[in-house]
KOLMAR-436869 format. One record per residue (C-alpha): residue number from 0; residue in one letter; x negated, y negated, z negated. Coordinates in steps of 0.5 Angstrom, whole numbers, plus 500, padded with zeros to 3 digits. Layout:
REM KOLMAR-436869
<NUM,'a',<X,Y,Z>>
...
This chain:
REM KOLMAR-436869
<0,'x',<544,311,432>>
<1,'x',<544,314,425>>
<2,'x',<544,322,424>>
<3,'x',<546,325,417>>
<4,'x',<542,331,416>>
<5,'x',<542,335,410>>
<6,'x',<537,334,405>>
<7,'x',<535,338,399>>
<8,'x',<531,336,393>>
<9,'x',<525,341,393>>
<10,'x',<525,340,385>>
<11,'x',<531,344,385>>
<12,'x',<529,350,388>>
<13,'x',<522,351,389>>
<14,'x',<518,354,384>>
<15,'x',<512,350,381>>
<16,'x',<508,356,380>>
<17,'x',<508,364,382>>
<18,'x',<510,366,375>>
<19,'x',<516,362,375>>
<20,'x',<523,365,376>>
<21,'x',<526,363,382>>
<22,'x',<531,358,381>>
<23,'x',<538,360,384>>
<24,'x',<544,355,386>>
<25,'x',<550,357,381>>
<26,'x',<556,355,380>>
<27,'x',<558,355,372>>
<28,'x',<565,355,373>>
<29,'x',<567,361,369>>
<30,'x',<573,362,374>>
<31,'x',<569,363,380>>
<32,'x',<564,369,379>>
<33,'x',<559,371,385>>
<34,'x',<561,379,385>>
<35,'x',<569,378,383>>
<36,'x',<571,382,389>>
<37,'x',<566,388,389>>
<38,'x',<568,388,381>>
<39,'x',<575,388,383>>
<40,'x',<574,393,388>>
<41,'x',<571,398,383>>
<42,'x',<576,397,378>>
<43,'x',<582,399,383>>
<44,'x',<578,405,386>>
<45,'x',<578,407,378>>
<46,'x',<585,406,377>>
<47,'x',<587,410,383>>
<48,'x',<583,416,381>>
<49,'x',<585,415,374>>
<50,'x',<593,415,377>>
<51,'x',<591,422,381>>
<52,'x',<588,425,374>>
<53,'x',<594,423,370>>
<54,'x',<599,425,375>>
<55,'x',<603,430,371>>
<56,'x',<610,429,373>>
<57,'x',<614,436,371>>
<58,'x',<617,435,364>>
<59,'x',<621,441,363>>
<60,'x',<626,446,365>>
<61,'x',<633,447,363>>
<62,'x',<635,454,364>>
<63,'x',<641,458,362>>
<64,'x',<645,459,368>>
<65,'x',<646,466,371>>
<66,'x',<646,464,378>>
<67,'x',<643,459,383>>
<68,'x',<645,451,381>>
<69,'x',<649,449,387>>
<70,'x',<651,442,384>>
<71,'x',<650,437,379>>
<72,'x',<653,430,377>>
<73,'x',<651,424,372>>
<74,'x',<655,422,366>>
<75,'x',<657,414,368>>
<76,'x',<656,412,361>>
<77,'x',<651,416,358>>
<78,'x',<644,417,360>>
<79,'x',<642,423,356>>
<80,'x',<648,427,359>>
<81,'x',<648,431,365>>
<82,'x',<653,436,368>>
<83,'x',<651,442,373>>
<84,'x',<655,447,377>>
<85,'x',<653,454,379>>
<86,'x',<654,459,384>>
<87,'x',<658,464,379>>
<88,'x',<663,459,377>>
<89,'x',<660,456,371>>
<90,'x',<659,449,369>>
<91,'x',<654,447,364>>
<92,'x',<654,440,360>>
<93,'x',<646,439,358>>
<94,'x',<643,434,353>>
<95,'x',<637,431,356>>
<96,'x',<634,429,350>>
<97,'x',<634,435,346>>
<98,'x',<633,439,353>>
<99,'x',<639,444,351>>
<100,'x',<646,446,354>>
<101,'x',<651,443,349>>
<102,'x',<657,446,353>>
<103,'x',<659,452,358>>
<104,'x',<665,453,362>>
<105,'x',<667,458,366>>
<106,'x',<671,453,371>>
<107,'x',<672,457,378>>
<108,'x',<672,464,381>>
<109,'x',<666,464,386>>
<110,'x',<662,458,387>>
<111,'x',<663,451,384>>
<112,'x',<662,447,391>>
<113,'x',<662,440,388>>
<114,'x',<663,436,381>>
<115,'x',<664,429,379>>
<116,'x',<665,425,373>>
<117,'x',<670,420,372>>
<118,'x',<668,412,372>>
<119,'x',<670,411,365>>
<120,'x',<666,418,363>>
<121,'x',<672,421,359>>
<122,'x',<673,427,364>>
<123,'x',<670,430,370>>
<124,'x',<673,434,376>>
<125,'x',<670,440,379>>
<126,'x',<672,444,386>>
<127,'x',<671,451,387>>
<128,'x',<672,457,392>>
<129,'x',<678,459,389>>
<130,'x',<682,453,392>>
<131,'x',<683,449,386>>
<132,'x',<681,442,384>>
<133,'x',<680,442,376>>
<134,'x',<680,436,371>>
<135,'x',<676,437,364>>
<136,'x',<675,433,358>>
<137,'x',<668,431,357>>
<138,'x',<668,432,350>>
<139,'x',<668,439,346>>
<140,'x',<675,442,345>>
<141,'x',<677,441,337>>
<142,'x',<676,447,333>>
<143,'x',<681,453,335>>
<144,'x',<683,449,341>>
<145,'x',<682,453,348>>
<146,'x',<677,451,353>>
<147,'x',<683,449,359>>
<148,'x',<683,444,364>>
<149,'x',<687,438,363>>
<150,'x',<690,438,370>>
<151,'x',<689,444,376>>
<152,'x',<691,442,383>>
<153,'x',<692,448,387>>
<154,'x',<690,447,395>>
<155,'x',<691,450,401>>
<156,'x',<684,451,403>>
<157,'x',<677,451,400>>
<158,'x',<675,445,398>>
<159,'x',<667,444,399>>
<160,'x',<666,437,396>>
<161,'x',<669,432,391>>
<162,'x',<667,424,389>>
<163,'x',<671,419,385>>
<164,'x',<672,412,386>>
<165,'x',<668,407,382>>
<166,'x',<673,403,379>>
<167,'x',<680,406,380>>
<168,'x',<684,413,378>>
<169,'x',<683,416,385>>
<170,'x',<678,421,388>>
<171,'x',<677,424,394>>
<172,'x',<676,432,396>>
<173,'x',<673,435,403>>
<174,'x',<674,441,406>>
<175,'x',<678,442,412>>
<176,'x',<680,434,412>>
<177,'x',<678,429,407>>
<178,'x',<684,428,402>>
<179,'x',<685,422,398>>
<180,'x',<688,423,391>>
<181,'x',<691,419,385>>
<182,'x',<690,423,379>>
<183,'x',<697,423,377>>
<184,'x',<700,426,383>>
<185,'x',<699,434,385>>
<186,'x',<699,432,393>>
<187,'x',<694,427,396>>
<188,'x',<696,420,397>>
<189,'x',<693,420,405>>
<190,'x',<689,425,409>>
<191,'x',<684,423,414>>
<192,'x',<682,427,419>>
<193,'x',<678,426,426>>
<194,'x',<676,433,430>>
<195,'x',<678,440,427>>
<196,'x',<671,442,423>>
<197,'x',<670,443,416>>
<198,'x',<667,437,412>>
<199,'x',<661,439,407>>
<200,'x',<661,432,403>>
<201,'x',<664,426,402>>
<202,'x',<662,420,398>>
<203,'x',<665,413,396>>
<204,'x',<661,407,397>>
<205,'x',<659,404,390>>
<206,'x',<659,397,392>>
<207,'x',<665,396,397>>
<208,'x',<669,401,393>>
<209,'x',<674,402,399>>
<210,'x',<669,405,404>>
<211,'x',<668,413,404>>
<212,'x',<663,417,408>>
<213,'x',<663,424,410>>
<214,'x',<659,429,414>>
<215,'x',<662,435,418>>
<216,'x',<659,441,421>>
<217,'x',<660,439,428>>
<218,'x',<654,434,427>>
<219,'x',<658,428,425>>
<220,'x',<658,423,420>>
<221,'x',<664,419,419>>
<222,'x',<666,413,416>>
<223,'x',<673,411,413>>
<224,'x',<677,406,409>>
<225,'x',<682,408,404>>
<226,'x',<686,402,406>>
<227,'x',<687,404,413>>
<228,'x',<690,411,415>>
<229,'x',<685,412,421>>
<230,'x',<677,413,420>>
<231,'x',<673,407,422>>
<232,'x',<668,410,426>>
<233,'x',<663,416,427>>
<234,'x',<656,418,429>>
<235,'x',<654,424,432>>
<236,'x',<647,427,431>>
<237,'x',<643,433,434>>
<238,'x',<644,437,428>>
<239,'x',<648,438,422>>
<240,'x',<648,433,417>>
<241,'x',<648,436,410>>
<242,'x',<650,430,405>>
<243,'x',<649,423,405>>
<244,'x',<648,418,399>>
<245,'x',<650,410,399>>
<246,'x',<645,405,397>>
<247,'x',<647,402,390>>
<248,'x',<644,395,392>>
<249,'x',<646,394,399>>
<250,'x',<653,396,401>>
<251,'x',<652,397,408>>
<252,'x',<646,402,408>>
<253,'x',<646,410,407>>
<254,'x',<642,415,408>>
<255,'x',<643,422,411>>
<256,'x',<640,429,410>>
<257,'x',<640,433,416>>
<258,'x',<638,440,418>>
<259,'x',<633,438,423>>
<260,'x',<628,437,417>>
<261,'x',<629,429,417>>
<262,'x',<633,424,413>>
<263,'x',<636,418,417>>
<264,'x',<637,411,414>>
<265,'x',<643,408,417>>
<266,'x',<646,401,417>>
<267,'x',<654,402,418>>
<268,'x',<654,396,422>>
<269,'x',<650,398,427>>
<270,'x',<650,406,428>>
<271,'x',<647,406,435>>
<272,'x',<640,407,432>>
<273,'x',<638,409,425>>
<274,'x',<634,403,421>>
<275,'x',<629,409,419>>
<276,'x',<627,416,420>>
<277,'x',<624,419,414>>
<278,'x',<620,425,417>>
<279,'x',<616,430,412>>
<280,'x',<620,436,410>>
<281,'x',<618,442,414>>
<282,'x',<625,445,413>>
<283,'x',<633,443,412>>
<284,'x',<634,437,407>>
<285,'x',<640,439,403>>
<286,'x',<641,433,398>>
<287,'x',<639,426,397>>
<288,'x',<640,421,392>>
<289,'x',<638,414,391>>
<290,'x',<635,411,385>>
<291,'x',<639,405,381>>
<292,'x',<634,400,384>>
<293,'x',<636,402,391>>
<294,'x',<629,401,393>>
<295,'x',<627,409,394>>
<296,'x',<631,415,394>>
<297,'x',<629,423,393>>
<298,'x',<631,429,397>>
<299,'x',<631,436,396>>
<300,'x',<630,441,401>>
<301,'x',<630,448,403>>
<302,'x',<622,448,404>>
<303,'x',<622,449,396>>
<304,'x',<620,442,395>>
<305,'x',<622,435,392>>
<306,'x',<620,429,396>>
<307,'x',<621,421,394>>
<308,'x',<621,416,400>>
<309,'x',<621,409,400>>
<310,'x',<627,406,404>>
<311,'x',<623,402,408>>
<312,'x',<617,408,410>>
<313,'x',<618,414,414>>
<314,'x',<613,418,410>>
<315,'x',<614,420,402>>
<316,'x',<610,417,397>>
<317,'x',<611,423,393>>
<318,'x',<612,431,393>>
<319,'x',<614,435,387>>
<320,'x',<613,443,387>>
<321,'x',<612,449,382>>
<322,'x',<610,456,384>>
<323,'x',<617,459,381>>
<324,'x',<621,453,384>>
<325,'x',<625,456,390>>
<326,'x',<630,453,395>>
<327,'x',<632,446,392>>
<328,'x',<640,445,393>>
<329,'x',<641,439,389>>
<330,'x',<638,433,386>>
<331,'x',<639,427,382>>
<332,'x',<636,421,380>>
<333,'x',<637,418,373>>
<334,'x',<641,412,372>>
<335,'x',<635,409,368>>
<336,'x',<630,410,374>>
<337,'x',<625,414,370>>
<338,'x',<627,421,371>>
<339,'x',<629,426,377>>
<340,'x',<633,432,376>>
<341,'x',<633,438,381>>
<342,'x',<637,444,381>>
<343,'x',<635,450,385>>
<344,'x',<636,457,387>>
<345,'x',<633,461,382>>
<346,'x',<638,458,376>>
<347,'x',<633,453,373>>
<348,'x',<634,445,373>>
<349,'x',<628,442,373>>
<350,'x',<626,435,370>>
<351,'x',<621,430,373>>
<352,'x',<618,424,372>>
<353,'x',<620,419,378>>
<354,'x',<613,416,377>>
<355,'x',<608,422,376>>
<356,'x',<603,418,372>>
<357,'x',<607,414,368>>
<358,'x',<606,414,360>>
<359,'x',<612,416,356>>
<360,'x',<613,413,349>>
<361,'x',<612,406,346>>
<362,'x',<606,402,350>>
<363,'x',<602,397,346>>
<364,'x',<602,390,349>>
<365,'x',<594,391,351>>
<366,'x',<596,398,354>>
<367,'x',<602,394,358>>
<368,'x',<597,389,360>>
<369,'x',<592,393,363>>
<370,'x',<597,398,367>>
<371,'x',<600,391,370>>
<372,'x',<593,389,372>>
<373,'x',<591,396,375>>
<374,'x',<598,396,379>>
<375,'x',<596,389,382>>
<376,'x',<589,391,383>>
<377,'x',<592,398,387>>
<378,'x',<596,393,391>>
<379,'x',<591,388,393>>
<380,'x',<586,394,395>>
<381,'x',<592,399,398>>
<382,'x',<589,399,405>>
<383,'x',<582,400,404>>
<384,'x',<580,407,407>>
<385,'x',<577,410,401>>
<386,'x',<583,408,396>>
<387,'x',<588,409,401>>
<388,'x',<585,416,402>>
<389,'x',<585,418,394>>
<390,'x',<592,415,393>>
<391,'x',<595,419,399>>
<392,'x',<592,426,397>>
<393,'x',<597,431,395>>
<394,'x',<596,438,394>>
<395,'x',<601,442,398>>
<396,'x',<603,450,397>>
<397,'x',<600,454,403>>
<398,'x',<607,455,406>>
<399,'x',<608,448,407>>
<400,'x',<601,446,409>>
<401,'x',<601,451,415>>
<402,'x',<608,449,417>>
<403,'x',<606,442,417>>
<404,'x',<600,444,421>>
<405,'x',<604,448,426>>
<406,'x',<609,442,427>>
<407,'x',<604,437,429>>
<408,'x',<601,442,434>>
<409,'x',<608,442,437>>
<410,'x',<609,435,437>>
<411,'x',<603,434,440>>
<412,'x',<605,439,446>>
<413,'x',<612,435,447>>
<414,'x',<608,429,447>>
<415,'x',<603,431,452>>
<416,'x',<609,435,456>>
<417,'x',<613,428,457>>
<418,'x',<606,424,459>>
<419,'x',<605,429,464>>
<420,'x',<612,429,467>>
<421,'x',<612,421,467>>
<422,'x',<606,421,471>>
<423,'x',<608,426,476>>
<424,'x',<615,422,477>>
<425,'x',<618,416,480>>
<426,'x',<616,410,476>>
<427,'x',<622,408,472>>
<428,'x',<625,415,473>>
<429,'x',<623,417,466>>
<430,'x',<624,411,461>>
<431,'x',<621,411,454>>
<432,'x',<626,413,448>>
<433,'x',<624,411,441>>
<434,'x',<624,416,435>>
<435,'x',<630,413,432>>
<436,'x',<634,414,438>>
<437,'x',<632,421,440>>
<438,'x',<636,424,435>>
<439,'x',<643,420,436>>
<440,'x',<648,423,441>>
<441,'x',<653,418,441>>
<442,'x',<657,413,437>>
<443,'x',<665,413,437>>
<444,'x',<669,408,435>>
């Protein structure tokens, strides 16, 4: 019987004298390096640290309003133009490249409740506390021409929100009910209602353009189809939803901003439980807007902060705040996916970078290659404890930090109470309820 054994030639590794250097077996292939992983880990650690060092997201503040900023709208064709409406009825049009106001209109008496631009970008619509819907030209009036709306529709009740169809000359308003209007007519084409409560916001789906979603103050999120005379279905949550936003890449996904400090991402086909519950805010969430890629969204909250959430994650990747910023009422993600605009109580609109440590301006090819390499390294080592700790760390205002701590204690107490109840109850009498299903009261079709 023959047994194969390992055999080495001592000449390859044994020193002839003790003064000789120890021979180390080595692969001379340059693609293989003996310290490749430790070296890459150090590079990933440095890249993560530098990302936090250069994370300066705040760019500028657009000031000029004389009252709190209540709503904003993006220009569908121009990246540098944004519209804002204030609580004193004033509407301003801003040029973001120059960072200055190019036009001011006294649009309404009382609050400007909502605004939206027409899909072609030639005009925009506003609704206010004076029960009117007004259509304005986007361009400045000619020399000597009066600043007047193109059309004015006088309604019977206060309108609380407005949104324009993405392809047709149709818009929707909400208040006591959801009204669908043709731009050429002064009475609604159809009125949709389900229940008898005020509706706070209405939004058209950007892909399936006949679909609408609305949020009512009786805790409902109602879905409508313009081609039908009745609403489709509604989901009732534990607390009121302030607004919702459709995903621009997936027609059936939308995210709702709720009073219970959470955001809920729903699939409209299965409203029984949300796809994801996003929990990080410590006060009511007032507004939400998707990035053009559909992979992330930004939320504005009463806790004086703005957070960026990935769609498939329960916690935010970024939180923005300044000492002067008060309750953030409205937020928008620009159409080039680079910037975020937020309007708050203290009359300012703030411009932020969507990626906090991104370098603005022209990048040299070597810089671009280095950035891509660092990004891949960070992705490769993202779950390593040290790198994860540095990447996740954020400085928070004391008020938010203390409220997070308090909420953690409350959540733990609730969990303990539930465990004790289950322990002292009949087996099976207290079923486990997942976090996703806890907040849903009912789905009505």
